[in-house]
Backbone atoms as SQL, in Angstrom:
CREATE TABLE atoms (id INTEGER PRIMARY KEY, chain TEXT, resi INTEGER, resn TEXT, atom TEXT, x REAL, y REAL, z REAL);
INSERT INTO atoms VALUES
  (1, 'A', 1, 'MET', 'N', 12.220, 19.432, 4.031),
  (2, 'A', 1, 'MET', 'CA', 13.608, 19.707, 3.770),
  (3, 'A', 1, 'MET', 'C', 13.917, 19.319, 2.325),
  (4, 'A', 2, 'LYS', 'N', 14.634, 20.158, 1.646),
  (5, 'A', 2, 'LYS', 'CA', 14.985, 19.893, 0.263),
  (6, 'A', 2, 'LYS', 'C', 16.289, 19.114, 0.202),
  (7, 'A', 3, 'ALA', 'N', 16.477, 18.413, -0.882),
  (8, 'A', 3, 'ALA', 'CA', 17.673, 17.590, -1.038),
  (9, 'A', 3, 'ALA', 'C', 18.926, 18.456, -1.084),
  (10, 'A', 4, 'ALA', 'N', 18.836, 19.632, -1.668),
  (11, 'A', 4, 'ALA', 'CA', 20.004, 20.515, -1.739),
  (12, 'A', 4, 'ALA', 'C', 20.449, 20.934, -0.339),
  (13, 'A', 5, 'ASP', 'N', 19.494, 21.166, 0.551),
  (14, 'A', 5, 'ASP', 'CA', 19.839, 21.514, 1.933),
  (15, 'A', 5, 'ASP', 'C', 20.545, 20.351, 2.627),
  (16, 'A', 6, 'ALA', 'N', 20.058, 19.148, 2.378),
  (17, 'A', 6, 'ALA', 'CA', 20.639, 17.971, 3.015),
  (18, 'A', 6, 'ALA', 'C', 22.036, 17.688, 2.470),
  (19, 'A', 7, 'ARG', 'N', 22.248, 17.934, 1.185),
  (20, 'A', 7, 'ARG', 'CA', 23.562, 17.693, 0.594),
  (21, 'A', 7, 'ARG', 'C', 24.611, 18.656, 1.141),
  (22, 'A', 8, 'ALA', 'N', 24.181, 19.821, 1.612),
  (23, 'A', 8, 'ALA', 'CA', 25.107, 20.796, 2.175),
  (24, 'A', 8, 'ALA', 'C', 25.539, 20.409, 3.597),
  (25, 'A', 9, 'MET', 'N', 24.812, 19.489, 4.231),
  (26, 'A', 9, 'MET', 'CA', 25.123, 19.070, 5.603),
  (27, 'A', 9, 'MET', 'C', 26.262, 18.052, 5.625),
  (28, 'A', 10, 'THR', 'N', 26.907, 17.952, 6.782),
  (29, 'A', 10, 'THR', 'CA', 27.905, 16.904, 6.982),
  (30, 'A', 10, 'THR', 'C', 27.178, 15.630, 7.405),
  (31, 'A', 11, 'LEU', 'N', 27.901, 14.515, 7.422),
  (32, 'A', 11, 'LEU', 'CA', 27.281, 13.248, 7.823),
  (33, 'A', 11, 'LEU', 'C', 26.774, 13.293, 9.259),
  (34, 'A', 12, 'ASP', 'N', 27.516, 13.950, 10.154),
  (35, 'A', 12, 'ASP', 'CA', 27.074, 14.061, 11.546),
  (36, 'A', 12, 'ASP', 'C', 25.791, 14.870, 11.653),
  (37, 'A', 13, 'GLN', 'N', 25.705, 15.949, 10.894),
  (38, 'A', 13, 'GLN', 'CA', 24.498, 16.767, 10.917),
  (39, 'A', 13, 'GLN', 'C', 23.308, 15.996, 10.378),
  (40, 'A', 14, 'ILE', 'N', 23.546, 15.205, 9.330),
  (41, 'A', 14, 'ILE', 'CA', 22.463, 14.399, 8.755),
  (42, 'A', 14, 'ILE', 'C', 21.980, 13.373, 9.770),
  (43, 'A', 15, 'ASP', 'N', 22.917, 12.713, 10.449),
  (44, 'A', 15, 'ASP', 'CA', 22.538, 11.709, 11.452),
  (45, 'A', 15, 'ASP', 'C', 21.747, 12.340, 12.600),
  (46, 'A', 16, 'ASP', 'N', 22.147, 13.532, 13.016),
  (47, 'A', 16, 'ASP', 'CA', 21.409, 14.241, 14.076),
  (48, 'A', 16, 'ASP', 'C', 20.003, 14.611, 13.613),
  (49, 'A', 17, 'GLU', 'N', 19.895, 15.049, 12.375),
  (50, 'A', 17, 'GLU', 'CA', 18.582, 15.426, 11.829),
  (51, 'A', 17, 'GLU', 'C', 17.676, 14.206, 11.715),
  (52, 'A', 18, 'VAL', 'N', 18.224, 13.069, 11.305),
  (53, 'A', 18, 'VAL', 'CA', 17.437, 11.833, 11.211),
  (54, 'A', 18, 'VAL', 'C', 16.935, 11.431, 12.590),
  (55, 'A', 19, 'LEU', 'N', 17.795, 11.538, 13.590),
  (56, 'A', 19, 'LEU', 'CA', 17.399, 11.202, 14.961),
  (57, 'A', 19, 'LEU', 'C', 16.266, 12.114, 15.438),
  (58, 'A', 20, 'LYS', 'N', 16.384, 13.404, 15.141),
  (59, 'A', 20, 'LYS', 'CA', 15.348, 14.364, 15.541),
  (60, 'A', 20, 'LYS', 'C', 14.016, 14.050, 14.852),
  (61, 'A', 21, 'LEU', 'N', 14.085, 13.721, 13.560),
  (62, 'A', 21, 'LEU', 'CA', 12.864, 13.404, 12.814),
  (63, 'A', 21, 'LEU', 'C', 12.238, 12.095, 13.290),
  (64, 'A', 22, 'LYS', 'N', 13.052, 11.126, 13.666),
  (65, 'A', 22, 'LYS', 'CA', 12.524, 9.859, 14.190),
  (66, 'A', 22, 'LYS', 'C', 11.770, 10.080, 15.499),
  (67, 'A', 23, 'LYS', 'N', 12.301, 10.969, 16.346),
  (68, 'A', 23, 'LYS', 'CA', 11.604, 11.286, 17.600),
  (69, 'A', 23, 'LYS', 'C', 10.276, 11.970, 17.316),
  (70, 'A', 24, 'GLU', 'N', 10.283, 12.875, 16.346),
  (71, 'A', 24, 'GLU', 'CA', 9.039, 13.557, 15.995),
  (72, 'A', 24, 'GLU', 'C', 8.035, 12.566, 15.414),
  (73, 'A', 25, 'GLN', 'N', 8.517, 11.620, 14.614),
  (74, 'A', 25, 'GLN', 'CA', 7.641, 10.597, 14.043),
  (75, 'A', 25, 'GLN', 'C', 7.027, 9.745, 15.151),
  (76, 'A', 26, 'PHE', 'N', 7.808, 9.416, 16.150),
  (77, 'A', 26, 'PHE', 'CA', 7.318, 8.650, 17.301),
  (78, 'A', 26, 'PHE', 'C', 6.198, 9.409, 18.012),
  (79, 'A', 27, 'ASN', 'N', 6.416, 10.707, 18.243),
  (80, 'A', 27, 'ASN', 'CA', 5.399, 11.525, 18.908),
  (81, 'A', 27, 'ASN', 'C', 4.135, 11.649, 18.064),
  (82, 'A', 28, 'LEU', 'N', 4.300, 11.744, 16.762),
  (83, 'A', 28, 'LEU', 'CA', 3.133, 11.837, 15.881),
  (84, 'A', 28, 'LEU', 'C', 2.321, 10.543, 15.901),
  (85, 'A', 29, 'ARG', 'N', 2.992, 9.409, 16.000),
  (86, 'A', 29, 'ARG', 'CA', 2.274, 8.135, 16.083),
  (87, 'A', 29, 'ARG', 'C', 1.422, 8.077, 17.340),
  (88, 'A', 30, 'PHE', 'N', 1.957, 8.572, 18.457),
  (89, 'A', 30, 'PHE', 'CA', 1.174, 8.579, 19.695),
  (90, 'A', 30, 'PHE', 'C', 0.006, 9.561, 19.601),
  (91, 'A', 31, 'GLN', 'N', 0.240, 10.698, 18.974),
  (92, 'A', 31, 'GLN', 'CA', -0.847, 11.663, 18.809),
  (93, 'A', 31, 'GLN', 'C', -1.957, 11.068, 17.947),
  (94, 'A', 32, 'ARG', 'N', -1.580, 10.323, 16.905),
  (95, 'A', 32, 'ARG', 'CA', -2.585, 9.710, 16.046),
  (96, 'A', 32, 'ARG', 'C', -3.378, 8.666, 16.829),
  (97, 'A', 33, 'ALA', 'N', -2.694, 7.878, 17.658),
  (98, 'A', 33, 'ALA', 'CA', -3.358, 6.812, 18.416),
  (99, 'A', 33, 'ALA', 'C', -4.334, 7.369, 19.442),
  (100, 'A', 34, 'THR', 'N', -4.008, 8.530, 20.009),
  (101, 'A', 34, 'THR', 'CA', -4.887, 9.121, 21.019),
  (102, 'A', 34, 'THR', 'C', -5.903, 10.091, 20.423),
  (103, 'A', 35, 'GLY', 'N', -5.845, 10.281, 19.112),
  (104, 'A', 35, 'GLY', 'CA', -6.804, 11.166, 18.455),
  (105, 'A', 35, 'GLY', 'C', -6.467, 12.640, 18.570),
  (106, 'A', 36, 'GLN', 'N', -5.240, 12.976, 18.922),
  (107, 'A', 36, 'GLN', 'CA', -4.850, 14.373, 19.081),
  (108, 'A', 36, 'GLN', 'C', -4.133, 14.938, 17.862),
  (109, 'A', 37, 'LEU', 'N', -3.861, 14.125, 16.859),
  (110, 'A', 37, 'LEU', 'CA', -3.111, 14.573, 15.690),
  (111, 'A', 37, 'LEU', 'C', -3.992, 15.436, 14.792),
  (112, 'A', 38, 'GLU', 'N', -3.579, 16.679, 14.589),
  (113, 'A', 38, 'GLU', 'CA', -4.345, 17.599, 13.753),
  (114, 'A', 38, 'GLU', 'C', -3.813, 17.632, 12.328),
  (115, 'A', 39, 'ASN', 'N', -2.505, 17.681, 12.184),
  (116, 'A', 39, 'ASN', 'CA', -1.902, 17.761, 10.854),
  (117, 'A', 39, 'ASN', 'C', -1.442, 16.369, 10.429),
  (118, 'A', 40, 'THR', 'N', -2.325, 15.626, 9.776),
  (119, 'A', 40, 'THR', 'CA', -2.008, 14.253, 9.397),
  (120, 'A', 40, 'THR', 'C', -0.987, 14.191, 8.271),
  (121, 'A', 41, 'ALA', 'N', -0.872, 15.228, 7.493),
  (122, 'A', 41, 'ALA', 'CA', 0.085, 15.245, 6.388),
  (123, 'A', 41, 'ALA', 'C', 1.524, 15.287, 6.893),
  (124, 'A', 42, 'ARG', 'N', 1.700, 15.749, 8.104),
  (125, 'A', 42, 'ARG', 'CA', 3.048, 15.850, 8.675),
  (126, 'A', 42, 'ARG', 'C', 3.705, 14.473, 8.803),
  (127, 'A', 43, 'VAL', 'N', 2.922, 13.433, 9.044),
  (128, 'A', 43, 'VAL', 'CA', 3.450, 12.070, 9.167),
  (129, 'A', 43, 'VAL', 'C', 4.144, 11.679, 7.862),
  (130, 'A', 44, 'ARG', 'N', 3.496, 11.959, 6.767),
  (131, 'A', 44, 'ARG', 'CA', 4.039, 11.620, 5.449),
  (132, 'A', 44, 'ARG', 'C', 5.299, 12.430, 5.146),
  (133, 'A', 45, 'VAL', 'N', 5.281, 13.708, 5.478),
  (134, 'A', 45, 'VAL', 'CA', 6.433, 14.575, 5.235),
  (135, 'A', 45, 'VAL', 'C', 7.645, 14.092, 6.029),
  (136, 'A', 46, 'ILE', 'N', 7.424, 13.740, 7.281),
  (137, 'A', 46, 'ILE', 'CA', 8.515, 13.260, 8.136),
  (138, 'A', 46, 'ILE', 'C', 9.102, 11.973, 7.567),
  (139, 'A', 47, 'ARG', 'N', 8.230, 11.060, 7.175),
  (140, 'A', 47, 'ARG', 'CA', 8.687, 9.779, 6.645),
  (141, 'A', 47, 'ARG', 'C', 9.550, 9.980, 5.394),
  (142, 'A', 48, 'ARG', 'N', 9.133, 10.877, 4.527),
  (143, 'A', 48, 'ARG', 'CA', 9.885, 11.122, 3.302),
  (144, 'A', 48, 'ARG', 'C', 11.194, 11.857, 3.572),
  (145, 'A', 49, 'ASP', 'N', 11.185, 12.764, 4.543),
  (146, 'A', 49, 'ASP', 'CA', 12.414, 13.468, 4.903),
  (147, 'A', 49, 'ASP', 'C', 13.455, 12.498, 5.464),
  (148, 'A', 50, 'VAL', 'N', 13.006, 11.564, 6.289),
  (149, 'A', 50, 'VAL', 'CA', 13.922, 10.569, 6.846),
  (150, 'A', 50, 'VAL', 'C', 14.527, 9.743, 5.711),
  (151, 'A', 51, 'ALA', 'N', 13.698, 9.306, 4.784),
  (152, 'A', 51, 'ALA', 'CA', 14.184, 8.506, 3.658),
  (153, 'A', 51, 'ALA', 'C', 15.165, 9.309, 2.807),
  (154, 'A', 52, 'ARG', 'N', 14.837, 10.572, 2.563),
  (155, 'A', 52, 'ARG', 'CA', 15.710, 11.430, 1.762),
  (156, 'A', 52, 'ARG', 'C', 17.072, 11.605, 2.437),
  (157, 'A', 53, 'LEU', 'N', 17.061, 11.863, 3.744),
  (158, 'A', 53, 'LEU', 'CA', 18.315, 12.059, 4.473),
  (159, 'A', 53, 'LEU', 'C', 19.147, 10.775, 4.512),
  (160, 'A', 54, 'LYS', 'N', 18.489, 9.643, 4.718),
  (161, 'A', 54, 'LYS', 'CA', 19.223, 8.377, 4.745),
  (162, 'A', 54, 'LYS', 'C', 19.835, 8.060, 3.382),
  (163, 'A', 55, 'THR', 'N', 19.128, 8.375, 2.317),
  (164, 'A', 55, 'THR', 'CA', 19.647, 8.144, 0.972),
  (165, 'A', 55, 'THR', 'C', 20.879, 9.000, 0.711),
  (166, 'A', 56, 'ILE', 'N', 20.790, 10.275, 1.067),
  (167, 'A', 56, 'ILE', 'CA', 21.918, 11.179, 0.848),
  (168, 'A', 56, 'ILE', 'C', 23.107, 10.775, 1.712),
  (169, 'A', 57, 'ALA', 'N', 22.862, 10.354, 2.949),
  (170, 'A', 57, 'ALA', 'CA', 23.946, 9.906, 3.823),
  (171, 'A', 57, 'ALA', 'C', 24.625, 8.665, 3.238),
  (172, 'A', 58, 'ALA', 'N', 23.859, 7.735, 2.710),
  (173, 'A', 58, 'ALA', 'CA', 24.430, 6.531, 2.109),
  (174, 'A', 58, 'ALA', 'C', 25.256, 6.881, 0.879),
  (175, 'A', 59, 'GLN', 'N', 24.773, 7.840, 0.091),
  (176, 'A', 59, 'GLN', 'CA', 25.525, 8.263, -1.084),
  (177, 'A', 59, 'GLN', 'C', 26.851, 8.903, -0.684),
  (178, 'A', 60, 'LYS', 'N', 26.824, 9.721, 0.378),
  (179, 'A', 60, 'LYS', 'CA', 28.057, 10.368, 0.830),
  (180, 'A', 60, 'LYS', 'C', 29.040, 9.345, 1.370),
  (181, 'A', 61, 'ARG', 'N', 28.535, 8.343, 2.082),
  (182, 'A', 61, 'ARG', 'CA', 29.421, 7.310, 2.631),
  (183, 'A', 61, 'ARG', 'C', 30.034, 6.463, 1.523),
  (184, 'A', 62, 'ALA', 'N', 29.289, 6.260, 0.442),
  (185, 'A', 62, 'ALA', 'CA', 29.779, 5.460, -0.680),
  (186, 'A', 62, 'ALA', 'C', 30.684, 6.268, -1.601),
  (187, 'A', 63, 'GLY', 'N', 30.702, 7.576, -1.426),
  (188, 'A', 63, 'GLY', 'CA', 31.558, 8.416, -2.254),
  (189, 'A', 63, 'GLY', 'C', 30.974, 8.741, -3.611),
  (190, 'A', 64, 'VAL', 'N', 29.654, 8.678, -3.729),
  (191, 'A', 64, 'VAL', 'CA', 28.993, 9.018, -4.985),
  (192, 'A', 64, 'VAL', 'C', 29.086, 10.530, -5.178),
  (193, 'A', 65, 'PRO', 'N', 29.512, 10.990, -6.375),
  (194, 'A', 65, 'PRO', 'CA', 29.590, 12.436, -6.587),
  (195, 'A', 65, 'PRO', 'C', 28.206, 13.070, -6.560),
  (196, 'A', 66, 'GLU', 'N', 28.151, 14.310, -6.097),
  (197, 'A', 66, 'GLU', 'CA', 26.876, 15.010, -5.996),
  (198, 'A', 66, 'GLU', 'C', 26.364, 15.354, -7.381),
  (199, 'A', 67, 'PRO', 'N', 25.055, 15.220, -7.611),
  (200, 'A', 67, 'PRO', 'CA', 24.501, 15.547, -8.923),
  (201, 'A', 67, 'PRO', 'C', 24.537, 17.056, -9.164),
  (202, 'A', 68, 'VAL', 'N', 24.638, 17.425, -10.434),
  (203, 'A', 68, 'VAL', 'CA', 24.655, 18.833, -10.807),
  (204, 'A', 68, 'VAL', 'C', 23.216, 19.317, -10.900),
  (205, 'A', 69, 'ALA', 'N', 22.961, 20.475, -10.328),
  (206, 'A', 69, 'ALA', 'CA', 21.607, 21.031, -10.354),
  (207, 'A', 69, 'ALA', 'C', 21.230, 21.410, -11.777),
  (208, 'A', 70, 'LYS', 'N', 19.959, 21.317, -12.112),
  (209, 'A', 70, 'LYS', 'CA', 19.485, 21.639, -13.453),
  (210, 'A', 70, 'LYS', 'C', 19.740, 23.101, -13.807),
  (211, 'A', 71, 'THR', 'N', 19.642, 23.983, -12.834),
  (212, 'A', 71, 'THR', 'CA', 19.847, 25.399, -13.113),
  (213, 'A', 71, 'THR', 'C', 21.294, 25.675, -13.483),
  (214, 'A', 72, 'GLU', 'N', 22.238, 24.936, -12.899),
  (215, 'A', 72, 'GLU', 'CA', 23.637, 25.108, -13.243),
  (216, 'A', 72, 'GLU', 'C', 23.916, 24.631, -14.658),
  (217, 'A', 73, 'VAL', 'N', 23.289, 23.549, -15.073),
  (218, 'A', 73, 'VAL', 'CA', 23.483, 23.030, -16.422),
  (219, 'A', 73, 'VAL', 'C', 22.888, 23.986, -17.442),
  (220, 'A', 74, 'ALA', 'N', 21.701, 24.505, -17.174),
  (221, 'A', 74, 'ALA', 'CA', 21.043, 25.398, -18.104),
  (222, 'A', 74, 'ALA', 'C', 21.752, 26.741, -18.202),
  (223, 'A', 75, 'ALA', 'N', 22.463, 27.151, -17.172),
  (224, 'A', 75, 'ALA', 'CA', 23.117, 28.442, -17.168),
  (225, 'A', 75, 'ALA', 'C', 24.366, 28.463, -18.044),
  (226, 'A', 76, 'SER', 'N', 24.996, 27.312, -18.265),
  (227, 'A', 76, 'SER', 'CA', 26.217, 27.303, -19.065),
  (228, 'A', 76, 'SER', 'C', 25.860, 27.353, -20.550),
  (229, 'A', 77, 'PRO', 'N', 26.337, 28.370, -21.270),
  (230, 'A', 77, 'PRO', 'CA', 25.932, 28.558, -22.665),
  (231, 'A', 77, 'PRO', 'C', 26.449, 27.477, -23.600),
  (232, 'A', 78, 'GLU', 'N', 27.575, 26.828, -23.292),
  (233, 'A', 78, 'GLU', 'CA', 28.101, 25.813, -24.201),
  (234, 'A', 78, 'GLU', 'C', 27.261, 24.546, -24.206),
  (235, 'A', 79, 'LYS', 'N', 26.432, 24.350, -23.202),
  (236, 'A', 79, 'LYS', 'CA', 25.619, 23.146, -23.136),
  (237, 'A', 79, 'LYS', 'C', 24.219, 23.343, -23.702),
  (238, 'A', 80, 'ILE', 'N', 23.886, 24.584, -24.027),
  (239, 'A', 80, 'ILE', 'CA', 22.553, 24.867, -24.557),
  (240, 'A', 80, 'ILE', 'C', 22.557, 24.591, -26.055),
  (241, 'A', 81, 'GLU', 'N', 21.642, 23.752, -26.497),
  (242, 'A', 81, 'GLU', 'CA', 21.505, 23.440, -27.906),
  (243, 'A', 81, 'GLU', 'C', 20.115, 23.824, -28.355),
  (244, 'A', 82, 'LYS', 'N', 20.044, 24.345, -29.557),
  (245, 'A', 82, 'LYS', 'CA', 18.741, 24.716, -30.090),
  (246, 'A', 82, 'LYS', 'C', 18.112, 23.487, -30.721),
  (247, 'A', 83, 'LYS', 'N', 16.846, 23.302, -30.421),
  (248, 'A', 83, 'LYS', 'CA', 16.122, 22.192, -31.013),
  (249, 'A', 83, 'LYS', 'C', 15.420, 22.709, -32.261),
  (250, 'A', 84, 'THR', 'N', 15.588, 22.003, -33.371),
  (251, 'A', 84, 'THR', 'CA', 14.934, 22.403, -34.607),
  (252, 'A', 84, 'THR', 'C', 13.854, 21.392, -34.939),
  (253, 'A', 85, 'LYS', 'N', 12.856, 21.875, -35.630),
  (254, 'A', 85, 'LYS', 'CA', 11.780, 20.987, -36.047),
  (255, 'A', 85, 'LYS', 'C', 12.229, 20.207, -37.265),
  (256, 'A', 86, 'SER', 'N', 11.738, 19.003, -37.410),
  (257, 'A', 86, 'SER', 'CA', 12.101, 18.189, -38.565),
  (258, 'A', 86, 'SER', 'C', 11.448, 18.755, -39.817),
  (259, 'A', 87, 'ALA', 'N', 12.094, 18.538, -40.946),
  (260, 'A', 87, 'ALA', 'CA', 11.609, 19.083, -42.202),
  (261, 'A', 87, 'ALA', 'C', 10.448, 18.272, -42.762),
  (262, 'A', 88, 'LYS', 'N', 10.287, 17.021, -42.298),
  (263, 'A', 88, 'LYS', 'CA', 9.231, 16.175, -42.836),
  (264, 'A', 88, 'LYS', 'C', 7.869, 16.625, -42.321),
  (265, 'A', 89, 'PRO', 'N', 6.914, 16.786, -43.219),
  (266, 'A', 89, 'PRO', 'CA', 5.557, 17.102, -42.747),
  (267, 'A', 89, 'PRO', 'C', 4.901, 15.849, -42.190),
  (268, 'A', 90, 'LYS', 'N', 4.015, 16.047, -41.271),
  (269, 'A', 90, 'LYS', 'CA', 3.303, 14.916, -40.680),
  (270, 'A', 90, 'LYS', 'C', 2.290, 14.376, -41.681),
  (271, 'A', 91, 'ALA', 'N', 2.066, 13.088, -41.615),
  (272, 'A', 91, 'ALA', 'CA', 1.095, 12.448, -42.497),
  (273, 'A', 91, 'ALA', 'C', -0.309, 12.858, -42.079),
  (274, 'A', 92, 'ALA', 'N', -1.148, 13.077, -43.086),
  (275, 'A', 92, 'ALA', 'CA', -2.525, 13.467, -42.807),
  (276, 'A', 92, 'ALA', 'C', -3.284, 12.271, -42.261),
  (277, 'A', 93, 'ALA', 'N', -4.182, 12.528, -41.366),
  (278, 'A', 93, 'ALA', 'CA', -4.971, 11.457, -40.775),
  (279, 'A', 93, 'ALA', 'C', -5.956, 10.927, -41.800),
  (280, 'A', 94, 'LYS', 'N', -5.997, 9.603, -41.920),
  (281, 'A', 94, 'LYS', 'CA', -6.911, 8.970, -42.875),
  (282, 'A', 94, 'LYS', 'C', -8.237, 8.699, -42.185),
  (283, 'A', 95, 'PRO', 'N', -9.330, 8.882, -42.907),
  (284, 'A', 95, 'PRO', 'CA', -10.629, 8.587, -42.285),
  (285, 'A', 95, 'PRO', 'C', -10.763, 7.082, -42.069),
  (286, 'A', 96, 'ARG', 'N', -11.357, 6.726, -40.962),
  (287, 'A', 96, 'ARG', 'CA', -11.535, 5.317, -40.629),
  (288, 'A', 96, 'ARG', 'C', -12.735, 4.749, -41.382),
  (289, 'A', 97, 'ALA', 'N', -12.601, 3.520, -41.762),
  (290, 'A', 97, 'ALA', 'CA', -13.715, 2.834, -42.411),
  (291, 'A', 97, 'ALA', 'C', -14.636, 2.301, -41.323),
  (292, 'A', 98, 'LYS', 'N', -15.929, 2.462, -41.560),
  (293, 'A', 98, 'LYS', 'CA', -16.891, 1.956, -40.591),
  (294, 'A', 98, 'LYS', 'C', -16.968, 0.444, -40.690),
  (295, 'A', 99, 'ALA', 'N', -17.185, -0.176, -39.549),
  (296, 'A', 99, 'ALA', 'CA', -17.337, -1.623, -39.526),
  (297, 'A', 99, 'ALA', 'C', -18.633, -1.985, -40.228),
  (298, 'A', 100, 'SER', 'N', -18.544, -2.942, -41.140),
  (299, 'A', 100, 'SER', 'CA', -19.750, -3.322, -41.872),
  (300, 'A', 100, 'SER', 'C', -20.674, -4.130, -40.982),
  (301, 'A', 101, 'ALA', 'N', -21.915, -3.840, -41.102),
  (302, 'A', 101, 'ALA', 'CA', -22.912, -4.540, -40.293),
  (303, 'A', 101, 'ALA', 'C', -23.351, -5.768, -41.060),
  (304, 'A', 102, 'LYS', 'N', -23.011, -6.927, -40.536),
  (305, 'A', 102, 'LYS', 'CA', -23.402, -8.181, -41.162),
  (306, 'A', 102, 'LYS', 'C', -24.817, -8.532, -40.736),
  (307, 'A', 103, 'PRO', 'N', -25.625, -8.961, -41.675),
  (308, 'A', 103, 'PRO', 'CA', -26.970, -9.393, -41.273),
  (309, 'A', 103, 'PRO', 'C', -26.878, -10.688, -40.462),
  (310, 'A', 104, 'LYS', 'N', -27.598, -10.710, -39.409),
  (311, 'A', 104, 'LYS', 'CA', -27.569, -11.884, -38.555),
  (312, 'A', 104, 'LYS', 'C', -28.381, -12.995, -39.202),
  (313, 'A', 105, 'SER', 'N', -27.772, -14.143, -39.252),
  (314, 'A', 105, 'SER', 'CA', -28.488, -15.284, -39.847),
  (315, 'A', 105, 'SER', 'C', -29.329, -15.944, -38.768),
  (316, 'A', 106, 'LYS', 'N', -30.499, -16.317, -39.164),
  (317, 'A', 106, 'LYS', 'CA', -31.399, -16.969, -38.222),
  (318, 'A', 106, 'LYS', 'C', -31.183, -18.458, -38.293),
  (319, 'A', 107, 'LYS', 'N', -31.105, -19.034, -37.117),
  (320, 'A', 107, 'LYS', 'CA', -30.923, -20.467, -37.029),
  (321, 'A', 107, 'LYS', 'C', -32.265, -21.166, -37.199),
  (322, 'A', 108, 'LYS', 'N', -32.245, -22.264, -37.919),
  (323, 'A', 108, 'LYS', 'CA', -33.485, -23.012, -38.146),
  (324, 'A', 108, 'LYS', 'C', -33.531, -24.258, -37.341);
């Protein structure tokens, strides 16, 4: 589930979806324990979806304004700025000096 889909839901819908995902997570744990789990990646997806939904629900309860999508920001022409390259040329790379090999002194 994408965050945009979750943001379109009401708090009741989010709570119902979290409950449904928790039940599925419970069933997946039993399948893993009995060796019947085929899609192991699903456990991770469920866990992240639950976290995502809980985060969005907490934000809605706290009254945090919804973030603006990147595509909406890029679509507005007044917010688009052209990036120009700096006029300064880059410094040329200097050749490195080799480490001098010191003759090893023999201990007497």
